[in-house]
Structure formats: structure tokens, C-alpha cells
py3Dmol code that shows the C-alpha trace and the ligand (Angstrom):
import py3Dmol

protein = """\
ATOM      1  CA  MET A   1      40.527  74.500  13.380  1.00  0.00           C
ATOM      2  CA  LYS A   2      42.448  75.188  10.102  1.00  0.00           C
ATOM      3  CA  THR A   3      40.455  74.269   7.107  1.00  0.00           C
ATOM      4  CA  ASN A   4      41.184  74.259   3.413  1.00  0.00           C
ATOM      5  CA  GLY A   5      38.181  76.591   2.748  1.00  0.00           C
ATOM      6  CA  ARG A   6      36.110  73.931   0.909  1.00  0.00           C
ATOM      7  CA  ARG A   7      33.072  72.442   2.626  1.00  0.00           C
ATOM      8  CA  GLY A   8      34.694  73.031   5.991  1.00  0.00           C
ATOM      9  CA  VAL A   9      37.014  70.055   5.465  1.00  0.00           C
ATOM     10  CA  PRO A  10      39.926  70.113   8.040  1.00  0.00           C
ATOM     11  CA  SER A  11      43.349  70.915   6.707  1.00  0.00           C
ATOM     12  CA  SER A  12      45.230  67.788   5.853  1.00  0.00           C
ATOM     13  CA  THR A  13      48.682  69.141   5.216  1.00  0.00           C
ATOM     14  CA  HIS A  14      50.114  67.772   8.532  1.00  0.00           C
ATOM     15  CA  ALA A  15      52.759  70.614   8.524  1.00  0.00           C
ATOM     16  CA  SER A  16      55.368  71.079  11.113  1.00  0.00           C
ATOM     17  CA  SER A  17      56.595  74.670  12.327  1.00  0.00           C
ATOM     18  CA  THR A  18      58.354  75.038   8.920  1.00  0.00           C
ATOM     19  CA  GLY A  19      55.137  74.851   7.081  1.00  0.00           C
ATOM     20  CA  GLN A  20      56.223  72.015   4.888  1.00  0.00           C
ATOM     21  CA  ALA A  21      53.475  69.444   4.235  1.00  0.00           C
ATOM     22  CA  LEU A  22      53.684  65.948   5.757  1.00  0.00           C
ATOM     23  CA  THR A  23      56.510  66.888   8.181  1.00  0.00           C
ATOM     24  CA  GLU A  24      54.497  66.970  11.499  1.00  0.00           C
ATOM     25  CA  ALA A  25      55.432  64.409  14.093  1.00  0.00           C
ATOM     26  CA  GLY A  26      51.883  62.901  14.392  1.00  0.00           C
ATOM     27  CA  TRP A  27      51.845  62.058  10.745  1.00  0.00           C
ATOM     28  CA  LEU A  28      55.323  60.761  10.797  1.00  0.00           C
ATOM     29  CA  ASP A  29      54.724  58.498  13.843  1.00  0.00           C
ATOM     30  CA  VAL A  30      51.619  57.020  12.197  1.00  0.00           C
ATOM     31  CA  HIS A  31      53.457  56.453   8.935  1.00  0.00           C
ATOM     32  CA  PHE A  32      56.423  54.790  10.571  1.00  0.00           C
ATOM     33  CA  GLU A  33      54.278  52.493  12.641  1.00  0.00           C
ATOM     34  CA  ALA A  34      52.137  51.475   9.764  1.00  0.00           C
ATOM     35  CA  CYS A  35      55.248  50.675   7.680  1.00  0.00           C
ATOM     36  CA  ARG A  36      57.672  49.690  10.393  1.00  0.00           C
ATOM     37  CA  PRO A  37      58.724  46.199   9.051  1.00  0.00           C
ATOM     38  CA  GLU A  38      59.593  47.548   5.653  1.00  0.00           C
ATOM     39  CA  TYR A  39      61.147  50.778   6.970  1.00  0.00           C
ATOM     40  CA  GLU A  40      63.302  48.961   9.405  1.00  0.00           C
ATOM     41  CA  ALA A  41      64.454  46.444   6.675  1.00  0.00           C
ATOM     42  CA  MET A  42      65.375  49.447   4.460  1.00  0.00           C
ATOM     43  CA  LEU A  43      67.528  50.993   7.132  1.00  0.00           C
ATOM     44  CA  SER A  44      69.118  47.580   8.013  1.00  0.00           C
ATOM     45  CA  SER A  45      70.054  46.983   4.380  1.00  0.00           C
ATOM     46  CA  VAL A  46      72.248  50.090   4.108  1.00  0.00           C
ATOM     47  CA  GLY A  47      75.449  48.521   5.654  1.00  0.00           C
ATOM     48  CA  ILE A  48      75.858  50.565   8.834  1.00  0.00           C
ATOM     49  CA  GLU A  49      78.429  48.953  11.062  1.00  0.00           C
ATOM     50  CA  PRO A  50      78.919  48.672  14.881  1.00  0.00           C
ATOM     51  CA  GLY A  51      81.091  51.512  16.240  1.00  0.00           C
ATOM     52  CA  TRP A  52      80.157  53.869  13.547  1.00  0.00           C
ATOM     53  CA  HIS A  53      79.214  57.528  14.023  1.00  0.00           C
ATOM     54  CA  VAL A  54      76.069  58.121  11.978  1.00  0.00           C
ATOM     55  CA  LEU A  55      73.903  61.194  11.094  1.00  0.00           C
ATOM     56  CA  ASP A  56      70.122  60.869  10.753  1.00  0.00           C
ATOM     57  CA  ALA A  57      69.652  63.966   8.385  1.00  0.00           C
ATOM     58  CA  GLY A  58      66.005  65.165   8.487  1.00  0.00           C
ATOM     59  CA  CYS A  59      65.284  62.949  11.465  1.00  0.00           C
ATOM     60  CA  GLY A  60      61.596  64.123  11.869  1.00  0.00           C
ATOM     61  CA  SER A  61      60.140  62.823  15.051  1.00  0.00           C
ATOM     62  CA  GLY A  62      63.087  60.398  15.602  1.00  0.00           C
ATOM     63  CA  SER A  63      61.518  57.054  14.636  1.00  0.00           C
ATOM     64  CA  TYR A  64      64.716  55.658  13.106  1.00  0.00           C
ATOM     65  CA  LEU A  65      66.901  56.513  16.072  1.00  0.00           C
ATOM     66  CA  PRO A  66      66.257  53.256  18.200  1.00  0.00           C
ATOM     67  CA  LEU A  67      67.267  51.025  15.276  1.00  0.00           C
ATOM     68  CA  LEU A  68      70.144  53.303  14.284  1.00  0.00           C
ATOM     69  CA  THR A  69      71.634  53.099  17.827  1.00  0.00           C
ATOM     70  CA  GLU A  70      71.176  49.324  17.757  1.00  0.00           C
ATOM     71  CA  LEU A  71      73.069  49.148  14.484  1.00  0.00           C
ATOM     72  CA  VAL A  72      75.999  51.076  15.733  1.00  0.00           C
ATOM     73  CA  GLY A  73      75.864  49.564  19.211  1.00  0.00           C
ATOM     74  CA  SER A  74      77.480  50.718  22.413  1.00  0.00           C
ATOM     75  CA  SER A  75      80.679  51.770  20.756  1.00  0.00           C
ATOM     76  CA  GLY A  76      78.907  53.965  18.248  1.00  0.00           C
ATOM     77  CA  ARG A  77      77.360  57.397  18.204  1.00  0.00           C
ATOM     78  CA  VAL A  78      74.366  58.946  16.463  1.00  0.00           C
ATOM     79  CA  ALA A  79      73.538  62.620  15.578  1.00  0.00           C
ATOM     80  CA  ALA A  80      70.030  63.598  14.625  1.00  0.00           C
ATOM     81  CA  LEU A  81      69.300  66.822  12.724  1.00  0.00           C
ATOM     82  CA  ASP A  82      66.102  68.548  11.438  1.00  0.00           C
ATOM     83  CA  LEU A  83      65.054  71.865  10.199  1.00  0.00           C
ATOM     84  CA  ALA A  84      61.841  71.801  12.237  1.00  0.00           C
ATOM     85  CA  SER A  85      62.511  72.910  15.853  1.00  0.00           C
ATOM     86  CA  ASP A  86      59.238  71.275  17.022  1.00  0.00           C
ATOM     87  CA  ASN A  87      60.368  67.961  15.727  1.00  0.00           C
ATOM     88  CA  ILE A  88      63.808  68.324  17.450  1.00  0.00           C
ATOM     89  CA  ALA A  89      61.992  69.223  20.625  1.00  0.00           C
ATOM     90  CA  ILE A  90      59.964  65.980  20.353  1.00  0.00           C
ATOM     91  CA  VAL A  91      63.191  64.042  19.654  1.00  0.00           C
ATOM     92  CA  GLU A  92      64.924  65.473  22.666  1.00  0.00           C
ATOM     93  CA  LYS A  93      61.947  64.606  24.817  1.00  0.00           C
ATOM     94  CA  ARG A  94      61.907  61.018  23.502  1.00  0.00           C
ATOM     95  CA  LEU A  95      65.706  60.638  23.995  1.00  0.00           C
ATOM     96  CA  SER A  96      65.376  61.482  27.695  1.00  0.00           C
ATOM     97  CA  GLY A  97      62.889  58.704  28.025  1.00  0.00           C
ATOM     98  CA  TRP A  98      64.511  56.051  25.919  1.00  0.00           C
ATOM     99  CA  ASP A  99      67.214  53.625  27.083  1.00  0.00           C
ATOM    100  CA  LEU A 100      69.347  53.478  24.022  1.00  0.00           C
ATOM    101  CA  PRO A 101      72.645  51.639  23.621  1.00  0.00           C
ATOM    102  CA  CYS A 102      74.728  54.704  22.666  1.00  0.00           C
ATOM    103  CA  PRO A 103      74.542  58.517  22.818  1.00  0.00           C
ATOM    104  CA  VAL A 104      72.382  60.588  20.429  1.00  0.00           C
ATOM    105  CA  GLU A 105      72.813  64.292  19.989  1.00  0.00           C
ATOM    106  CA  ALA A 106      69.893  66.191  18.344  1.00  0.00           C
ATOM    107  CA  ARG A 107      69.988  69.682  16.848  1.00  0.00           C
ATOM    108  CA  THR A 108      67.976  72.036  14.664  1.00  0.00           C
ATOM    109  CA  ALA A 109      69.735  72.873  11.348  1.00  0.00           C
ATOM    110  CA  SER A 110      69.427  72.496   7.564  1.00  0.00           C
ATOM    111  CA  LEU A 111      70.773  69.934   5.220  1.00  0.00           C
ATOM    112  CA  GLU A 112      71.813  72.810   3.033  1.00  0.00           C
ATOM    113  CA  SER A 113      74.480  73.866   5.574  1.00  0.00           C
ATOM    114  CA  LEU A 114      75.313  71.073   7.925  1.00  0.00           C
ATOM    115  CA  PRO A 115      76.868  72.207  11.198  1.00  0.00           C
ATOM    116  CA  TYR A 116      79.568  69.581  11.230  1.00  0.00           C
ATOM    117  CA  PRO A 117      83.239  69.647  10.023  1.00  0.00           C
ATOM    118  CA  ASP A 118      84.284  67.573   7.036  1.00  0.00           C
ATOM    119  CA  ASP A 119      84.579  63.825   7.462  1.00  0.00           C
ATOM    120  CA  THR A 120      82.566  63.771  10.846  1.00  0.00           C
ATOM    121  CA  PHE A 121      80.592  60.686  10.180  1.00  0.00           C
ATOM    122  CA  ASP A 122      80.936  57.130   8.957  1.00  0.00           C
ATOM    123  CA  ALA A 123      77.485  57.267   7.275  1.00  0.00           C
ATOM    124  CA  VAL A 124      74.486  59.473   6.734  1.00  0.00           C
ATOM    125  CA  TRP A 125      70.922  58.257   6.723  1.00  0.00           C
ATOM    126  CA  CYS A 126      68.512  60.648   5.048  1.00  0.00           C
ATOM    127  CA  ALA A 127      64.896  59.435   4.857  1.00  0.00           C
ATOM    128  CA  ASN A 128      62.183  61.209   2.993  1.00  0.00           C
ATOM    129  CA  THR A 129      63.895  64.528   3.219  1.00  0.00           C
ATOM    130  CA  THR A 130      65.722  65.132  -0.093  1.00  0.00           C
ATOM    131  CA  LEU A 131      62.300  65.188  -1.728  1.00  0.00           C
ATOM    132  CA  HIS A 132      61.881  68.599  -0.229  1.00  0.00           C
ATOM    133  CA  PHE A 133      64.439  69.964  -2.596  1.00  0.00           C
ATOM    134  CA  GLY A 134      64.097  70.740  -6.393  1.00  0.00           C
ATOM    135  CA  ASN A 135      66.359  69.494  -9.092  1.00  0.00           C
ATOM    136  CA  GLU A 136      68.507  72.640  -8.923  1.00  0.00           C
ATOM    137  CA  GLU A 137      69.118  72.391  -5.182  1.00  0.00           C
ATOM    138  CA  LEU A 138      69.624  68.604  -4.872  1.00  0.00           C
ATOM    139  CA  PRO A 139      73.285  68.537  -6.079  1.00  0.00           C
ATOM    140  CA  SER A 140      74.428  70.848  -3.403  1.00  0.00           C
ATOM    141  CA  VAL A 141      72.475  68.970  -0.760  1.00  0.00           C
ATOM    142  CA  LEU A 142      74.045  65.706  -1.782  1.00  0.00           C
ATOM    143  CA  ALA A 143      77.525  67.469  -1.787  1.00  0.00           C
ATOM    144  CA  GLU A 144      76.836  68.582   1.695  1.00  0.00           C
ATOM    145  CA  LEU A 145      75.858  65.058   2.835  1.00  0.00           C
ATOM    146  CA  ARG A 146      79.046  63.760   1.173  1.00  0.00           C
ATOM    147  CA  ARG A 147      81.170  66.425   2.727  1.00  0.00           C
ATOM    148  CA  VAL A 148      80.381  65.283   6.265  1.00  0.00           C
ATOM    149  CA  VAL A 149      81.114  61.616   5.524  1.00  0.00           C
ATOM    150  CA  ARG A 150      84.719  60.269   5.663  1.00  0.00           C
ATOM    151  CA  SER A 151      86.239  58.685   2.673  1.00  0.00           C
ATOM    152  CA  GLY A 152      84.992  55.080   2.447  1.00  0.00           C
ATOM    153  CA  GLY A 153      81.790  55.973   4.432  1.00  0.00           C
ATOM    154  CA  LEU A 154      78.263  55.744   3.200  1.00  0.00           C
ATOM    155  CA  VAL A 155      75.547  58.222   2.083  1.00  0.00           C
ATOM    156  CA  ALA A 156      72.114  56.541   2.176  1.00  0.00           C
ATOM    157  CA  VAL A 157      68.974  58.359   0.838  1.00  0.00           C
ATOM    158  CA  LYS A 158      65.375  57.035   1.039  1.00  0.00           C
ATOM    159  CA  ASP A 159      62.512  58.761  -0.765  1.00  0.00           C
ATOM    160  CA  LEU A 160      58.835  58.106  -1.592  1.00  0.00           C
ATOM    161  CA  ASP A 161      57.886  57.724  -5.179  1.00  0.00           C
ATOM    162  CA  THR A 162      54.247  58.859  -5.356  1.00  0.00           C
ATOM    163  CA  ASN A 163      53.873  57.439  -8.759  1.00  0.00           C
ATOM    164  CA  LEU A 164      53.783  54.010  -7.010  1.00  0.00           C
ATOM    165  CA  LEU A 165      50.928  54.996  -4.668  1.00  0.00           C
ATOM    166  CA  ARG A 166      47.775  53.145  -5.339  1.00  0.00           C
ATOM    167  CA  PHE A 167      44.392  52.768  -3.567  1.00  0.00           C
ATOM    168  CA  TYR A 168      42.009  49.979  -4.707  1.00  0.00           C
ATOM    169  CA  PRO A 169      39.191  49.571  -5.450  1.00  0.00           C
ATOM    170  CA  ALA A 170      39.367  53.191  -6.469  1.00  0.00           C
ATOM    171  CA  ASP A 171      40.234  54.064 -10.116  1.00  0.00           C
ATOM    172  CA  PRO A 172      44.089  54.094 -10.518  1.00  0.00           C
ATOM    173  CA  PHE A 173      43.674  57.153 -12.772  1.00  0.00           C
ATOM    174  CA  LEU A 174      42.900  59.221  -9.674  1.00  0.00           C
ATOM    175  CA  ILE A 175      46.671  59.069  -8.730  1.00  0.00           C
ATOM    176  CA  PHE A 176      47.854  59.534 -12.424  1.00  0.00           C
ATOM    177  CA  HIS A 177      45.755  62.655 -12.888  1.00  0.00           C
ATOM    178  CA  LEU A 178      46.982  64.134  -9.506  1.00  0.00           C
ATOM    179  CA  SER A 179      50.711  63.523 -10.411  1.00  0.00           C
ATOM    180  CA  GLU A 180      50.115  65.039 -13.833  1.00  0.00           C
ATOM    181  CA  SER A 181      48.258  68.057 -12.546  1.00  0.00           C
ATOM    182  CA  GLY A 182      50.992  68.669  -9.949  1.00  0.00           C
ATOM    183  CA  LEU A 183      53.659  68.671 -12.478  1.00  0.00           C
ATOM    184  CA  CYS A 184      51.737  70.905 -14.844  1.00  0.00           C
ATOM    185  CA  ALA A 185      50.635  73.307 -12.202  1.00  0.00           C
ATOM    186  CA  GLU A 186      53.709  73.357 -10.042  1.00  0.00           C
ATOM    187  CA  ARG A 187      56.611  72.311 -12.259  1.00  0.00           C
ATOM    188  CA  GLU A 188      59.088  74.372 -10.244  1.00  0.00           C
ATOM    189  CA  THR A 189      57.801  73.335  -6.877  1.00  0.00           C
ATOM    190  CA  ALA A 190      60.368  71.233  -5.046  1.00  0.00           C
ATOM    191  CA  GLU A 191      57.928  68.732  -3.536  1.00  0.00           C
ATOM    192  CA  SER A 192      56.107  67.936  -6.744  1.00  0.00           C
ATOM    193  CA  ILE A 193      59.431  67.085  -8.408  1.00  0.00           C
ATOM    194  CA  GLY A 194      60.987  65.496  -5.415  1.00  0.00           C
ATOM    195  CA  SER A 195      58.143  63.051  -4.690  1.00  0.00           C
ATOM    196  CA  LEU A 196      58.385  61.699  -8.236  1.00  0.00           C
ATOM    197  CA  ARG A 197      62.148  61.500  -8.297  1.00  0.00           C
ATOM    198  CA  GLY A 198      62.621  58.444  -6.071  1.00  0.00           C
ATOM    199  CA  ARG A 199      63.606  55.921  -8.699  1.00  0.00           C
ATOM    200  CA  GLU A 200      66.207  58.294 -10.190  1.00  0.00           C
ATOM    201  CA  LEU A 201      68.127  58.495  -6.910  1.00  0.00           C
ATOM    202  CA  ARG A 202      70.811  56.147  -7.959  1.00  0.00           C
ATOM    203  CA  ARG A 203      71.824  58.305 -10.872  1.00  0.00           C
ATOM    204  CA  TRP A 204      71.696  61.450  -8.661  1.00  0.00           C
ATOM    205  CA  LEU A 205      74.082  59.753  -6.153  1.00  0.00           C
ATOM    206  CA  GLU A 206      76.359  58.712  -9.007  1.00  0.00           C
ATOM    207  CA  ARG A 207      76.402  62.216 -10.444  1.00  0.00           C
ATOM    208  CA  SER A 208      77.288  63.484  -6.975  1.00  0.00           C
ATOM    209  CA  GLY A 209      80.572  61.471  -7.169  1.00  0.00           C
ATOM    210  CA  LEU A 210      79.591  58.567  -4.916  1.00  0.00           C
ATOM    211  CA  THR A 211      80.932  55.193  -5.935  1.00  0.00           C
ATOM    212  CA  GLU A 212      79.570  51.607  -5.678  1.00  0.00           C
ATOM    213  CA  VAL A 213      75.997  53.113  -5.831  1.00  0.00           C
ATOM    214  CA  TRP A 214      73.002  50.689  -5.546  1.00  0.00           C
ATOM    215  CA  GLN A 215      69.316  51.343  -5.328  1.00  0.00           C
ATOM    216  CA  ARG A 216      66.367  49.134  -4.211  1.00  0.00           C
ATOM    217  CA  THR A 217      62.681  49.848  -4.386  1.00  0.00           C
ATOM    218  CA  THR A 218      60.304  48.423  -1.839  1.00  0.00           C
ATOM    219  CA  LEU A 219      56.535  48.207  -2.446  1.00  0.00           C
ATOM    220  CA  ILE A 220      54.777  48.494   0.843  1.00  0.00           C
ATOM    221  CA  GLU A 221      51.405  46.822   0.384  1.00  0.00           C
ATOM    222  CA  ARG A 222      48.456  46.519   2.892  1.00  0.00           C
ATOM    223  CA  TRP A 223      45.161  44.717   2.520  1.00  0.00           C
ATOM    224  CA  ALA A 224      41.873  44.798   4.435  1.00  0.00           C
ATOM    225  CA  PRO A 225      41.323  44.209   7.278  1.00  0.00           C
ATOM    226  CA  LEU A 226      43.592  46.999   8.318  1.00  0.00           C
ATOM    227  CA  ARG A 227      45.307  47.443  11.679  1.00  0.00           C
ATOM    228  CA  ALA A 228      44.201  50.649  13.382  1.00  0.00           C
ATOM    229  CA  VAL A 229      47.345  52.489  12.512  1.00  0.00           C
ATOM    230  CA  GLU A 230      47.129  51.431   8.882  1.00  0.00           C
ATOM    231  CA  ARG A 231      43.564  52.692   8.736  1.00  0.00           C
ATOM    232  CA  GLN A 232      44.737  56.033  10.107  1.00  0.00           C
ATOM    233  CA  LEU A 233      47.598  56.202   7.718  1.00  0.00           C
ATOM    234  CA  PHE A 234      45.501  55.617   4.670  1.00  0.00           C
ATOM    235  CA  GLY A 235      42.747  57.883   5.914  1.00  0.00           C
ATOM    236  CA  ASP A 236      45.343  60.628   6.369  1.00  0.00           C
ATOM    237  CA  TRP A 237      46.786  59.939   2.888  1.00  0.00           C
ATOM    238  CA  LEU A 238      43.370  60.175   1.263  1.00  0.00           C
ATOM    239  CA  GLY A 239      42.602  63.382   3.136  1.00  0.00           C
ATOM    240  CA  TYR A 240      45.834  64.870   1.944  1.00  0.00           C
ATOM    241  CA  LEU A 241      45.561  63.784  -1.579  1.00  0.00           C
ATOM    242  CA  ALA A 242      41.856  64.820  -1.824  1.00  0.00           C
ATOM    243  CA  ASP A 243      42.816  68.307  -0.795  1.00  0.00           C
ATOM    244  CA  LEU A 244      45.599  68.420  -3.316  1.00  0.00           C
ATOM    245  CA  ALA A 245      43.134  67.349  -5.954  1.00  0.00           C
ATOM    246  CA  GLU A 246      40.850  70.292  -5.026  1.00  0.00           C
ATOM    247  CA  GLU A 247      43.831  72.733  -5.118  1.00  0.00           C
ATOM    248  CA  ARG A 248      45.256  71.437  -8.410  1.00  0.00           C
ATOM    249  CA  GLY A 249      42.003  71.184 -10.293  1.00  0.00           C
ATOM    250  CA  VAL A 250      41.837  67.599 -11.581  1.00  0.00           C
ATOM    251  CA  PRO A 251      38.726  66.553 -13.653  1.00  0.00           C
ATOM    252  CA  GLU A 252      35.338  67.133 -11.885  1.00  0.00           C
ATOM    253  CA  ALA A 253      34.592  63.395 -11.863  1.00  0.00           C
ATOM    254  CA  ASP A 254      37.787  62.805  -9.967  1.00  0.00           C
ATOM    255  CA  LEU A 255      36.834  65.442  -7.378  1.00  0.00           C
ATOM    256  CA  GLU A 256      33.557  63.768  -6.682  1.00  0.00           C
ATOM    257  CA  THR A 257      35.346  60.480  -6.145  1.00  0.00           C
ATOM    258  CA  TRP A 258      37.985  62.117  -3.885  1.00  0.00           C
ATOM    259  CA  ARG A 259      35.312  63.749  -1.803  1.00  0.00           C
ATOM    260  CA  ALA A 260      33.589  60.413  -1.206  1.00  0.00           C
ATOM    261  CA  VAL A 261      36.566  58.174  -0.610  1.00  0.00           C
ATOM    262  CA  ARG A 262      38.248  60.540   1.840  1.00  0.00           C
ATOM    263  CA  ASP A 263      35.143  61.056   4.079  1.00  0.00           C
ATOM    264  CA  PRO A 264      34.893  58.703   6.981  1.00  0.00           C
ATOM    265  CA  ALA A 265      31.113  59.247   7.244  1.00  0.00           C
ATOM    266  CA  ALA A 266      30.554  58.290   3.550  1.00  0.00           C
ATOM    267  CA  PRO A 267      29.730  54.712   2.601  1.00  0.00           C
ATOM    268  CA  GLU A 268      32.524  54.865  -0.076  1.00  0.00           C
ATOM    269  CA  TYR A 269      35.216  55.591   2.604  1.00  0.00           C
ATOM    270  CA  LEU A 270      38.025  53.517   1.220  1.00  0.00           C
ATOM    271  CA  PRO A 271      39.850  52.345   4.248  1.00  0.00           C
ATOM    272  CA  ASP A 272      36.559  50.624   5.430  1.00  0.00           C
ATOM    273  CA  HIS A 273      36.042  48.887   2.050  1.00  0.00           C
ATOM    274  CA  PRO A 274      36.259  45.058   2.625  1.00  0.00           C
ATOM    275  CA  GLU A 275      38.462  44.776  -0.562  1.00  0.00           C
ATOM    276  CA  PHE A 276      40.718  47.742   0.293  1.00  0.00           C
ATOM    277  CA  TYR A 277      44.245  47.615  -0.986  1.00  0.00           C
ATOM    278  CA  ALA A 278      46.955  50.252  -0.775  1.00  0.00           C
ATOM    279  CA  CYS A 279      50.581  50.463  -1.616  1.00  0.00           C
ATOM    280  CA  GLU A 280      53.331  53.006  -1.500  1.00  0.00           C
ATOM    281  CA  GLY A 281      56.774  52.670  -2.966  1.00  0.00           C
ATOM    282  CA  GLN A 282      59.894  53.737  -1.156  1.00  0.00           C
ATOM    283  CA  VAL A 283      63.327  53.825  -2.784  1.00  0.00           C
ATOM    284  CA  VAL A 284      66.679  53.480  -0.933  1.00  0.00           C
ATOM    285  CA  ALA A 285      69.895  54.480  -2.792  1.00  0.00           C
ATOM    286  CA  VAL A 286      73.325  54.103  -1.140  1.00  0.00           C
ATOM    287  CA  GLY A 287      76.745  55.180  -2.306  1.00  0.00           C
ATOM    288  CA  ARG A 288      80.293  55.214  -0.896  1.00  0.00           C
ATOM    289  CA  VAL A 289      82.452  58.279  -0.566  1.00  0.00           C
ATOM    290  CA  PRO A 290      85.446  57.701  -2.716  1.00  0.00           C
ATOM    291  CA  GLY A 291      89.022  57.614  -1.509  1.00  0.00           C
ATOM    292  CA  GLY A 292      88.999  55.384   1.500  1.00  0.00           C
ATOM    293  CA  GLY A 293      89.754  51.766   2.047  1.00  0.00           C
ATOM    294  CA  GLY A 294      85.980  51.044   2.727  1.00  0.00           C
TER     295      GLY A 294
END
"""
ligand_1 = """\
27
LIG
C 58.846 63.535 5.451
S 59.771 63.989 6.945
C 60.717 62.545 7.220
C 61.224 62.370 8.666
C 62.027 61.104 8.955
N 63.197 61.063 8.370
C 61.092 59.921 8.705
O 61.374 59.274 7.659
O 60.253 59.572 9.512
C 60.964 65.140 6.339
C 61.782 65.781 7.390
O 62.747 66.584 6.788
C 62.845 67.765 7.489
N 63.413 68.730 6.596
C 62.906 69.360 5.462
N 63.714 70.178 4.929
C 64.875 70.104 5.658
C 66.136 70.780 5.615
N 66.343 71.660 4.582
N 67.022 70.450 6.455
C 66.792 69.554 7.417
N 65.680 68.933 7.534
C 64.685 69.223 6.641
C 61.410 68.120 7.869
O 61.257 69.027 8.969
C 60.941 66.679 8.254
O 61.085 66.517 9.595
"""
view = py3Dmol.view(width=600, height=400)
view.addModel(protein, "pdb")
view.setStyle({"model": 0}, {"cartoon": {"style": "trace"}})
view.addModel(ligand_1, "xyz")
view.setStyle({"model": 1}, {"stick": {}})
view.zoomTo()
view.show()
């Protein structure tokens, strides 16, 4: 078993074949199921219409595909793309078992160089994927998303804002110290910037030349007693964050707390606390490609 080298604790990075943290299908599935009502409401709010051809850019394990195909209906089409070939293999397997209202074509490729001609799609949905890019790379990624959407079509981006993460009754400063240590230690690391950039997405989309841009933030809140899938999500989150805290060198008092609250065998294990509360903030920003009739 892969460990982080400390106390034999299992690795909690949930990486796919690309090595990127939190991109592995098991983690993505748990996250989606635990947050399904809010996630589906976010996608439904974008304005995707029946008959459209839509790209799910950074589709992960494909959790959004059933709803995307419902939104475009039997006269629409969906394309799913991801950098991780193991995620695309899972999507293809799921597609062969699902009975969806319209065709879905999946492929492995990068957002940095989309394998589609200009104006291929009516809309792009890009969930929790632009956060893998640093500030210097993001403009060209947004330009690429915009390139493949026709005039009048929509570019929709959803990202996590880790500043909105909270776990109670733990000390809220655990998260603040972790964010701060990430920015100090890894200022140039794409993920440390990207996961704190969510609430700036509107401005990034405006700067990329999209029009009629709007942004909405959703706070996803869960309280004890947790459903099994929620208990797993927050247990996974705590393991991941506790390992980050070890790597980044937060104050020793924080480390002791992280070690206790992430350990299912410890009495302090947070997801089992009767007054447990957790929330995460997700931001959706949507803009229109200029030049069309809408
Ligand atoms: C956090 S996951 C989100 C997956 C899915 N959109 C969801 O919300 O469940 C990010 C996904 O983006 C993919 N990804 C990362 N960098 C990418 C790139 N340059 N091009 C395409 N996909 C990328 C990862 O492989 C991963 O599947």
C-alpha cells in the first residue's frame, strides 16, 4: 500500500494515472454522490438547451453525463474529454451500460489542446478542472474552451474554493493555516492557486472575452447524522488535508489535531462527532461567446 511515509498512514491523494491529486474515479464518485442535489442544480442552472451539442471538459468518471444527456435530450449530443486515460476507460465502460437519451463520445485529451475544430459545440461544461491550471496557464485554457464553442454558445466553469471548506467542531483556523501554508510553500503550484481562485472566475471569464458573464456560489452543507457516502467523503477530505498539513508544515498543535480528527480509530474522529458539520463552497461562472444571436 502506498503511504505518505509518516506513521504508516495510507496515502490519501486519490490520484488518477496522471498523478494529479483528487482526480481518481473512486474519490470523484463519492464526492458526486455526497453532493448530488447541489451539483445537479449547478449544472441545471447553466442554460443548456435541448438539441445542443455539449462538451464535458475534464469529465472525470462521468458523473455529470446522465444529466447532461437529459438536458440536451434525444436531439442533442455530448462529448466527454479527460486527460486521465483510466477515467476515460471507466466512462466508456459506464456508457456501454447506461441507457442515455442521446449519444456520448468519450476521448482522452487535454484542455490545453482540444481535439475539436472551432465552433464545434453549443456549450462547454468544465467542472473542477480549471483549478489544475496556474494563473499563467488559465487564459490559454479559457481561450481554448471558447474556441470550440460557436458564437452565442456558453462556456460554463465550476470550481471549488477551498477557503470555504469548514469542519466543525474543529478549530476553523486549521483550514486557514493550511491555505496560508500552501500559498507560502507552493506559490507557483497550480493546484494551490487554482483551488483558491473560485470566486474570481467571473473576472477570468470576462477577461477571456466572454459576455453576459454571471457567477453563483453554492455552499454545500452537511450535518450529523451523516449518510454513509457523506461520512466517506468527509473522512477522505480529512485524510487528504491532514497529509497536506504534514507536508506543508503547519503549527505543531495543528498537526496533533489533524492526526486525531482524521483517524477513524480515534475518539476525536470528526465524522462520528454527534455535532459534526462540514461545508464546501463551489462556484459556477458562465459566459456567452460573443458574436451570435444567442
Ligand atoms: C477534480 S476532477 C473533476 C472531474 C469531473 N468534472 C467532476 O466534477 O466530477 C478533475 C478532472 O480533470 C482532469 N484533468 C486535469 N487536467 C486536465 C487537462 N489538462 N485536460 C483534461 N482534463 C484534465 C482530471 O483527470 C480529472 O478527471
